[in-house]
N, C-alpha and C positions, 0 to 999 in steps of 0.2 A: 379738699372738699370738706365742708362743715356738715357732718352726718345728721345731726338732729334737725336743723331747719330743712335740709334736703328731704329727709324722710317724711317730715310733716307735709311738705308741699306735694310729695308723691302720694301720700295717703289721701289727701284732699282730692287730687286728680283722679285717683282710682275710685274713691267713694262717689264722686260726682258722676263718673262714667257709669257706675253701677246704677245710680239713681236715674240717670237719663235713659238707660236701657230698660229699666223697670216701668217708669211712668210714661215713656214715649218722648218724642221730640217736640210735639206740637204744644204751643202755649197760646192760649187765647187771651189777648189783651183787648178789652172792650173799648169801643170808640165813645167819646163823649158826645152825647146827643143833645144836651142842653145848650141853647144858643147863649153866646156871651155878647153883651152890649158894652160899648165904650162911648164916653163923651167926646173923645178926641176924633177928629176926622180921619178917615181911612187914607193911608198914603198910597200913592200910585207907583208901585214897584213893578207892576206887570207880572208879578209872581202869584200863581194860584196856590192857595194853601187850603187843604182839606184835612180835617182831623181824621176822617175815615181813611184817606190815603196814607197818612202818617202812621196810623195804627196798623194798617195792613202791612206796611213796610217793616214796622217793628216786629210783627209776628213772623214774617218771612226771615228777617235777619236773625232773630233769636233761634228759630228752628235750624237755620243753616249753621249757626255757631254751635248748637248742641250736637248736631250730626258730625260736624268736623271734630269736636272734642272726642266723641266716642270713636270715630274713625282713627284718630291719631293714637289714642290709648290702646285700642285693640290691635292696631298694626304693630305698635311697639311690643306689646305682650306676645304677639305671634312670632316675633323675631327672637324671643328668648329660647333657651334650651328646653327640651321636653319636660324635665323635672321642675325647672324654674317656672315654666308656663303653668304647670299643674298647680303649683303652690300659689302663685298670684291669682289664678282664676278661682281656685277654691276659697281662698281667704278673702279676696276683695271683690270679685266680679259676679259671683253666682248668687249667694244668699245674704240676707241681712244677719248681722250679729254672729258671724262665725268667728270663733276665737282661735288663736294659734294652737292651743293645746288640744283642740278637736281635729285639727288638720294633719299634724304630723303622724299620729297613729294610723289614720285612714290611708296615708300614703306609704305606710310601712317604713318610716324613717325614724331614726333616733332624734331626740330633741335637739341635740347639738348639731347634727347634720342638717336638720330642717332649718335652723336659724342661720347656719353658714350659707346654705344655698339661697335662702331668702335674702340675706344681706347682699350676696353677689347679684341676685336678680334686681334688687333695688338700685344697686350701683349702675347696672346696665340701663335700667329704665330711666334713671336720672339723666344720663347722658343722651339717650335717645329722645326723650321728651324735653330736653333742655330745661330741666327743673333744678339743676345743681346750684348749690349755694357755696361760695368759696370763702375761706377764712381770710379776713383782711390782714395784711402784713402791717403790724404796728410800727415797725422800725423804719418804714419808708416815709 
């Protein structure tokens, strides 16, 4: 497994999850209310197309996508061990701008043990969330 790209993908997923939990899931996309005129005649497809219906569907789909992302990430974090779970929640899911050197003293861990447990938690999360990136074999 290629560690750097995998870690980057995991951090994006965790930060996105935290952001969705903070701002909520609902996104309001406004419908276009200005009529559009065209010189070409309307085609007879028997398909009804409403910009309001399309906008409502986009709003519902985006909210569902956000809820599913938060559900997947929190379910994966909940399956970690107790110390791994505390580290990931404190560092990535609770507050903005929490740095590593503020977390390990709070959990009464040495710096080395903190990074070792965090690396193990990231490895597990990568597999659970299917975010792992593999090194390509150049000899093949």
